[in-house]
N, C-alpha and C positions, 0 to 999 in steps of 0.2 A: 607779453604782459608780465610784470614782476610784482613782488610783494611791496615794492616801494610806492606803488601807486594806489595802495589799498586805502589810504586815508588822504586822498588828493584834495588839496585846498581846504582841509578841515571838514570835508564832506564824506559820509559813509557810502561804501559801494556794496551792493547786494547782488546776488545771482540766484537763478533757478533754472530748471529744465523745462522744455516746451510743454510737457504733459502735466506739470505741477501748477497748482493755483498760487495766488499771491501770499497765502498764509504759509507757504513752504519756503519763503525767501530765506536765504542763508547769507550772513554777513561775512565779508572778507576782512580779516583783522590781522594785526601784526603777528608775526610768527609763521605765517604761511601754511598752517595746517589745513584750513578749509580751502585755501587756494590750491594746495596740492591735490586735495580730493576732487576739486572741480576739474582740474586738468586730467586726472586719471579717468574721470567719468566721461570725458568727451570722446573716448574711443568707442563708447557704446551708443551714445545719443547723438554725437556729431555736432550738436548745436547747444549753445548755452546763452541764456538771456541775462544781460548785465543791466543793473539798475543803479543810477546815480541819484542819491537822495538830494532833494532841494535843500539849500542852506537854511538852517533854522536860526533865526535871529530874534532874540527876546528884546523888547523895548528897554527893559531895565538894564539888560546887559549892554545894549548900545550906549545908554546914558552913562553908565559906569565906565565903559571903555573910553568915551569921549572925555569924561572928567579926568581920567588917569592921564590921557594924552596931554591935556592942558596943564595938569600939575607937573608932568615931566618937562614940558617945554619951558615953564617958568623956572623950575629948579636949575636947569642947565643953561639958561640964558643964551640959548642958541648954540651951545657947544655941541660938537658932534663927537661920537666915539664909534669905533669899529664894531662895538657890541651893542649899540643901541637897538639895532633891528632885532637881535635875539632877545634882549631884555624885554622889549616891547611885546614880542611874541609870547614870552613866558607870562608876562603880566596879563596879556589877553586870555591865556589859558586859565590863569588863576581867577580872573574875573568871570570867565565862563563857568568855572567850577563853583564859584560862590552863588551863581544864579540858581533858579529853581530847576530841579532835575527834569530831563525830558522823559515823558512816560514811555517813549519808544526805546529808550536806552535799556529799561528793565526787560522788555521783550527781546532785545538783542542779546543781552547777557543770558537770559533763559535759554534761547536757542543755541547760543555758543556753548554753554555749559553742558546741555544735553548732547550736543554734537560731539564734544570732546570726550565726555564720559563713555559714550557708546563706542567710540574709536578705541578707547583705552582698555575697556573691560570685555568687550564682546569679541571673542576670538573668531567666532563664525562669520562675523561681518567682513573680515578681511578677504574672504573668498567670493564675496558678492559685490557687484558694482555699487559705488556710493549712492547712485541714484535710485537703487532698489528700495521699494517700500517694505517695511516690516509690519508685523501684525499690530504692534502698538500704534504705529503711525496711521494705519488704516482705521483703527478704532477712534483715534483722535479726530480723524478727518470725516468720520461718519460711515466709513466702509468697514466691513468685517469679512474676512476670508471664510470660506466654507471649510468645516472640519469633517473629514470623511468618517463616517460611522455615527455621527451625532443625530442624523435624521431631522435636523432643524432647518427651516427656511425663514429668512428675514428680509425685510426691505433693505435696499442698498447693500445686499450681500454680493460679493464679487467672486468670480470663477475664472479659471484659466481658459476654459473653452466651453462651447455649448455641450459637448459630450459630458464634461464634468457637471454641468448644470442638470442634465438629464439623469445622471447618476444620483445627484442629490434629491431630485424629485422622486425617483424610484425608492430610495431609502426612506423618504418621508411617507410614501404610500404603503410600503411594507411594514414599517414600524407602527404606523397608526391603523393599518387595515382599511385605508381609504381607496375608493374607486376613482382613479384619475386617468385622464386621457390627454393627449396632445392635440391642440387645435391649430397651431402654427408651427411650421417647420422651416428650417433654413440654416445657412452657415453662420449668420449674424444674429438671428433672432429665434426665440422659441417661446411658446406659450402653452400652458396646461390649464385645464379646467376640470371641475368635478364631473364625473361621468354617470352619476346616479340619476336615473330617469324618474321624474315625479311630476306632479301637477304644477309645482312652482320650481323652476330651475334653481339649483344650488348656486350661491354667490361666490363660492371659492374659486379663486383665479390667481395665477402667477404669470408674470411676463418678464423675460430677460432679453437684453440686447447688448450690443457692444457700446462701451463708453470710452470715448477718445481721451478724456481727461485723465483717466487712470489706465488706459490701454488694457482693459480687462472687460469681461462680461459681467454686467451688474443687473440685479433684480430691481426693476424700476416701478413695478406695480405688483402689489400683493394684497389680495383680499383673504385674510387669514382664517376667518370664521366659516365653518360649514353650517349650512341651514338645512341639511338633509340627514337621513338616517343611513347608516352603513348597510349595504346590501350583500356583503360577503364576497364581492367580486372585485377584480382590478384589471382594467384593460391594458395596463402596462405589463402584465405578466404574459408576455408572448412566448412562443416556443424558444426563441433565441435567448430571452432573459432567463427562462427556467433552465435551459441547458447550461448557462454560465453559473447559475446558483447551485445546481446539483451535479456539476461535472465530477466532483470528487466521489460522490456516492455512486455514480454510474461507472466511474473508472474502476472502483473496487468491486463492483458487481454489475457487469455489463448485461446481466439477464434481468435487471430491475424492470419490472413490468409497469405499464402506465398507471395501473390502479394504486400501486405503491407510491409512485410519484405524486399522485393526487393526495394521498394520505400524508406524505411528508410536507407538502405545501400547506395543507390544512392545519397540521400540528404546529408547524414552525411559524406561520404568518397568519393563521386564522382566516385564510382566503380559499376560495374554491376555483378550480380550473376544470375545464372539460376533459373528457377522455381523449378526444382528438388532439387537443393542444399538448397533453402529456405525452401522447405517442410521438408527435412531431418533435417535442423537446428531447425525448430519448434518442431519436434518430439524429438530431442536430448535435447532441453531445457526443455520440459515437463518431460522427464526422470530425469533430474537434479533437477527439482522442486519437483518431487516425493521423491527423496532422502532427500531433505530438510524437507518434510512432516514427514518422518520417524524420523528424528532427533528431530523435535519439539514434536512429540508424546512422545518421550523418556523423554523429559524435562517438561512434563505437571505438574508433581508433584512439581518440583522446581518452576514453575510459580505460582502454588497455594500458596506455602509457601511465596513467595514474595508479593503476593496480601495481605495476612493476616498480613504480617510484615509492609507494607506501609499503609494499610487501616485497622487498627484494628477495630474489630466489624463487619466486612463484613462477608458474607457467601460465602464459596467456597467449592465445593465438587467435587471429582474425583472418579469415579466408574470404576473398572476394573474387568475383568473376567480371571480366571486361567484356561488355556487350559489343556488338558489331559497330555501333555508333560511337564507341569509345567511352561510354558511361560505365563507372565502376559500381557493381551490384553486390550487396551483402549476400554471403553464402553460408558461412559457418563461424561459430565462436566456441572457444574452449577456455576454461580456467581451472586451475588447481593451486590453491594457496599453499605457501611453504609450510605454515604451521600444521596444516592438515596432513600433508603427505609425510612430513617428518615424524609426526606422532604415529601415523599408521604404520610406517616402516619399523619404528622402534618398539611399540607397545601393543599393537592390535594383533589379533589372530589373522593368519594368512587366508582369509576368506572374504570375498567381495561379491556383491550383487549388482547386476547391471540391468537396467530397464529403461524404456522410453515411454513418453506420454505426450499427448497433444497440447500445444499452446492454445489458449482460449481467447486470444486477442484477435483483432481484425486481420493481422498479418499471420497467416498460418505457418506452422512449423512444428518441429518435434524437439522436446527437451529430453536429453539423454543424461543419465546420472549414474555414478558409481558410488555405492554405499557399502560401508564396512560394518563390523560388529565390535562393540566394546566389551569390557569384561563382564558386564551384566547382561550381555546378549541384546543390547539396545542399538538403535541406529547411530551410526557415525558417518556423516557425509564426507566424501573425499574429493570428488571432482564432478563437474557438470559441463554440459555443452549444448549448443543450439545448432540444429541442422534443418534443412528444408524437407527432406524425405528420409524415412527410416529404411534405407536400403543397404546393400552389402558395402558399397564404397564408403558411405558415411559411417557405418559401424566400424569398418576397418580403420578409417581416419581417427575415430574416437578411441578405439582400443590401442592404437599405436601410441597415443599420448598418455593414456593411463598406464600402459606397459612401461613407458619410460619414467614417468613420475614415481610409480610404486616399485620400480626396479624388479619387475616380474620376469624379465629375461624370456626364456622359452616357456615359462609357466610351471617348471618343475617344483613340486612342494606347495603349490598354491591351489586354491579352490575357487571356482567361479560358478554362481547360480544365476540362471536366466530362464526366460520362457523359450518356447520352441519357434522363435522367429527365424525364418530361413536365412535372411541376410546376416543376422547375428551369429548363427551357428557357423556359417561359412567363414566369416571374418575371424572368429575365435580359432578355428582350425588352421587358418593361415598364419595368424600372428602369435598364437600361444598353443603350439601343437602338443606340448606335454602337460598342459594344465588339466586338472580334474574339473570337467564341465558337467555340473549337475543340472538336470532339467527340472523345472517346477512341476511337482506332482499334480497340482491342481489343474494346470493347463493340459497335461496329458489326459487326466480324467475328463475334462470338458470336451476334448476332441473325440474321445471314444464315445462319450455320452450322446454326442450329436448323431452318431450313427445308430445308436440303440437307445432311443429316448424313453421308451415305456418299459424300463427294467429297473424298478426301484431297489431290488436286492443287490444290483451291481455295485452300488455305492459302498456298501459295507464290505463286500468281497474285494473291491479294488484297494481300499485303504488298508485292508489286512495285508495285501501284497506290498504296498508302498511303505508301510511302517514296520516291516520285518527287519530286525536288527541282524539276523544271521541267515545263512542260506537254507538251513533246515526249516525255519518258519516260512521263508520265501517260497520254497518248493511246495510246502504243504498248502499255503494260501493259494498258490497258482494252480495247484491240482484241484482245489475246491472250486475255483473260478471256472476252470475248464469243464468240470462236471456240470456246472450251472448252465453255461452256454458256450459251446465250442466256437461259435462265430465271434463272440466278444473276445474270447481268448486269442483267436487268430489276429483280430484287429489290434489288440493290445501288444502282442509280440512284435508286430510290424513296427511299432513305435519304440521298441527297445526299453522295456520297463526297468532294466538294470541302471539306467541313467537317473532314475528318480526313486530308487529303492535304497534304503539305509544299509541293507546287507552288503552292498557293493561300494559304499562310500569309503574314502580314504580316512585314516585316523590322524593325519598330519595337521588338519585344521582344528581338531578338537571341537567339532560341531556336528550335530546330527541333522542340521537344517536340510530339508528336502523341498522347501517351498521358497518362493521368491516374494513372500509377503512383506518382508522388511523394506524392499525396494518400492513396492506398490504403496506401502504405508507412507513412505517418504514423499512419493508423488502426490498422494492424497493430501498431505500437509501443505503442499504448494498450490492448492486449488486457487486461492485468491491471487497469489503471485503470478500464476500463469495467465491471468486475464489482464495484466498490466503491460504497458509498453516495454520494449526490449530492455533498456538500461534499468528502468525501475524494477522489472522482474528480477534481473540479475542482482541488483542491490538488495532487494527484499530477501532473496535466497541467502545472500551473504549475512545480512543482519539476523535472520532466523538461525543460522548456524552459530553466530556469535552468542545469541541469547541461549541457545541450547547448551552450549559449553558453559556459560556462566551459571545457569540454573543448576546443572549437575555438579558444578564445582562447589556451589554453596551447599548442596545436599550432602556432598561427601565430607564437608567439614564436621558434620554431626554424626557421621557413620563411624562406628567403632568396631564392627565385626571384622574378623580376619579375612573372610571371603565375601564375595558379592551376594546380592539377594537371590540370584539364580541358583546358587549352590544350596542355600537353605530351602528354597522351594522344591528343588529336585529331590533332595534327601528326604524331605517330608513326604513327598509322593511315594518314593520307594519304600519308606518305612511302613506305610500303610499296606503295601503288598508283600512285605517281608514275612507276614504271618503265614503265607502259603509255603514258605521254605521251612519244612519240618525237620529235616535231618541234615547234619553235616558230618562228613567223614574226613578226618585229617589225613594228609599225605606228606611225602617228603619235600624238603626245600621250600616250605611255605606254600605248598599247593594243597588245596582242599576240594572235596567233592560235596556239592550242595544239591539236594533234590527239591524240585518244585513240581507238584502235580505228577509225581512218578517219573519225572524227567531229570536226569543228572546233568549238572553244569560244573565245569572245572574252573576254580578261582585261583589265580596266582597272585599272592599278595606282594611278592618281590617285584614282579614285572607290572603289577597293577592292571591285570587283564582278567577277563571272564569270557567263557565260551559263548555267552549270549551276545557279546560285543557291545553291550550298552555302555559299560565302563570304558571300553576302548574308544568309542566314538565321542562321548561327552566329556571324559576326564573326571566324572563324578561317580562315586561308588554306586553300583546297582544294588538291587535287593539281595542278590546272592553274596556280594561282597559285604554288605551290611550284616548279613547273618554271621559270617566269619568274624567280622570286627566286634560284634556284640558278644559272641561266644568267647573271644579272647580278651574282652574288656579293654578294647582299644578305643581311641578317639577317631571318629569317622572323618573329621576335618584334616587329619594328618595324611589322608590318602586322596586328597583333591588335587587336581592339576594346578600348577603355579600360574597359569593364565587367568585364574579367577581370583587372584590375590587383590585385596583392597588397595595395597600400596601401588600395584600396577594400574588399578582403576583410577586412582588419583592422578597418576602421571599422564594418563590419556587426556585429562582435562586441565593440565597444568599450563597450557599455552593456547592462544586463540589468534584470530585474524586481527591484524592491525586495521583500525578504521580508515575508510576511504572518504576523502572530502567530496563535497558536492560538486555539481556540474560547473558552477561559476568559477571554481578554482582550477579547472582543467586547462591545460595548455593545448593550443592547437597543434595537432600532430601533422607532420609533413605528409603530403600526398593529396590526391584528388578527393572531391566530395563523393561520399558513398550514398547511393540511392537504395531504398528498401526493395526487397524482392517483389515481384508482381503479385498482387492479391487475386486469388481466384474469385470469379464472379459467382455469387450465391444466387441460386434460383429457388423460387418458392418461399414458403413461410419458414422462418428460422426456427429450428427445433430447440427446445429447452435443453441446456447442457446437463449431462448426467455424469456421475462419477465413473460408472462403468456399466455397459449394457449387460444385464444379467440374462443368461440363457433361460429358455423356458423350463428347463428341468430343475433349476435352482430353487431354493426355498424362497418364498416371497418375503418381502420386508414386513416388519411388524405392523399390524393393523390393516393389511391388505389381504384380499381373498386369493386363494390358489387359482391359477389360470386354468380354464377348461379347454386348453388347446388340444389335448389328446382324448377328451371325452367323446364317446360315440352316442349320438342321439338315437332314440327309438320312437317309432310311430305307436301312439296309444290305440289306434284303430286295429292295425294288423299285427302289431308286436314286433315287426322286423326292424333291424337297425339300418341306419344310413339316410333316413328321411323322417319327416314329421307328418302329421295328419294333413297339413295343407297340400303337400305334394304326394300324397298316397295314391298309387295307381291301381289299387285293388278296391274297386267300388263295391264288390260283393262281400267284402270282409265285414264281419259284425263289429259294431262299435263297442269297444270295451269301456265300461264305466270308469270315469275318472275317480281317483281317490280324493275325497273331500276331507281336508284337514280342518278341524274346528279352529276357529280363530280364538286366540287367547284374549280373555276379557281383561281390559285395562283396569288395574287396581287403582282406585282413586288415592291420591297422595293425601297426606295430612293437611287439613285446611280446605280441601275440596268438598263440595256438597254431593250428596247421594240422592238420586231421584227415587221417589216412592211410587210404585205402580201396583197397588193391590185393590184396585177398584175404588179407592178412596181419594178424596181430594188431597192433593199434595200439601203437606204441612210445612212448617218452617224447616229449613235445611239445618242439619246437624253435622258437625265435623266427625270424621271417622275416628275410631279408636284404634290405636296401634298397640300391639303387645310389647311389653318391655322384656 
């Protein structure tokens, strides 16, 4: 069919598609625009209905046409011309134009103009089939598409599917707080009614089914008005629906209890759900999150490639295990961004803390992290990784990569702080044999305290040993501890206290740290991230590092001092203790002798050392050096180590991690599909997660009572310890009278009434008077 037949025999040709009504007829006119659109749409609908309009003849037009023919025949007297046919055709057209306009012509022109304008100006229309309905066309035809989030339901509203209709009903119920239930189910139909139970049933009802004319699902019956009163419930709020609504809250806090879920639903939608439904919803949401975990494990290789693409020079490693059936299982992950390792090598002190912590997601594992110190002695993350178990092989694998990225070589001149994890100690001895490996003093104290729990004085004596800056103080503190309890002394010496005592620390790292608290503080800051799926957890850690760098970079823009805040704080503390340094004796070559509590210390101003070793370890003048500096009227800041300079501090935050695009931008990495590691089956009731299990000898948290684990009970009948009166086996023992403590009388508050009991009838109550 061609455009030449559009105006065949002076009659108009129309077309429409099978699912359209007659009001949607489109005319085929000269120029071929609509004709081309009709041909393009046939690849989608396969069928086009063509209509040929009946010839419209006006009586007046016929009379005028016959009169013209008679006049022409008389004028030519029977002469013929080769153009007579054409002239007569033109004259017929002119006669038709002079006749009354056809009202259908105006409708055709309107349809054609709208059709052409839409094609000309609507760029988005090019990507959709010409037969597709738009929103304006639906409104003109009486149909209206559902708008997600509006919460509105209307008659003749159309939906893409029954699922979309149910979503609209749920939005309506939640937005208005209505109790609604489904009464008919199916793939082609759905019906909902009001679920409020009353003497007279509520008339609210909506019915939706498939409409062939529009090839969509349409609301065909809708009783909009409610004749009931809201009861605060909604039967559509099933456990599956609540799980979808609150999946983000449960994802960020997988310990969210059912009672909090009930509170969230009531605050957000003013509806009430039972505790059982809230519990099932939480369980369903955790199952949905577990499925997300599996998907993110499958894309861990794609994430690695994206990191290397956006941050070239970074180190990222993914280790998998091939199962017997050929399935590839995730095992380990490691990442160290180029910006972090470059800055640590160039500007940070050569000290690193390494520690591991549990992942709190459904897929169990261990998060390992290497953390450095900046100029202000604050946390500077360097590298992190994921392993299944915290054993020797995994620690060795992690330390190998940290060793390469930070250029530690054999460890000479570097310091490492960790706890006394056996696998970690063995891995460090193999990979970094010459590194200074400091043990966390708090972990050593905890291990000894477990063996001797009921020794409160041990705490003070132990920390006197660990905080000794020189061997003289160390030996004196150790001697005092031995005199207190020789068994505790023996158990401590087995654990080699020199690895956690400042008196034996090297001065190359310019740090007196004997605790691994900065690593544990970093792990504590990742509490929420550790409960997320694998990739989300890694991305959250990356973003937190970027935010940390940006916040401190902005802070340093306003910082004007020469040295960091740690220097000012340390000098202020030593200045308070300088008053005990009473006498200074000058010596040769910048050496002085300073006495503190009748003990002499040698201070060398040229070498910047003191026999107390506090200045040697920290790089900040001690109280003895400050005594010499003040006597010589010098500036104490001129004797601070260069590692505390503000200029160096700013350089540590001069660069950051390059952003990594989201999952939809990742390219599929070559290789097989990665499956998550097997999840251990949990038995019994799940315990509430804790930051760290505190031992029974530790101080209780604020607001809680001290545990009576080591208290010994006594029988009030016989007075002996080990049992109470209920299990006393001495029947002849005299009963000792119990101590009766008088109860404290409750003081009535202002506004409360006081009872009168003096043998008189109670009079009118009077408020108590309070003293000002």
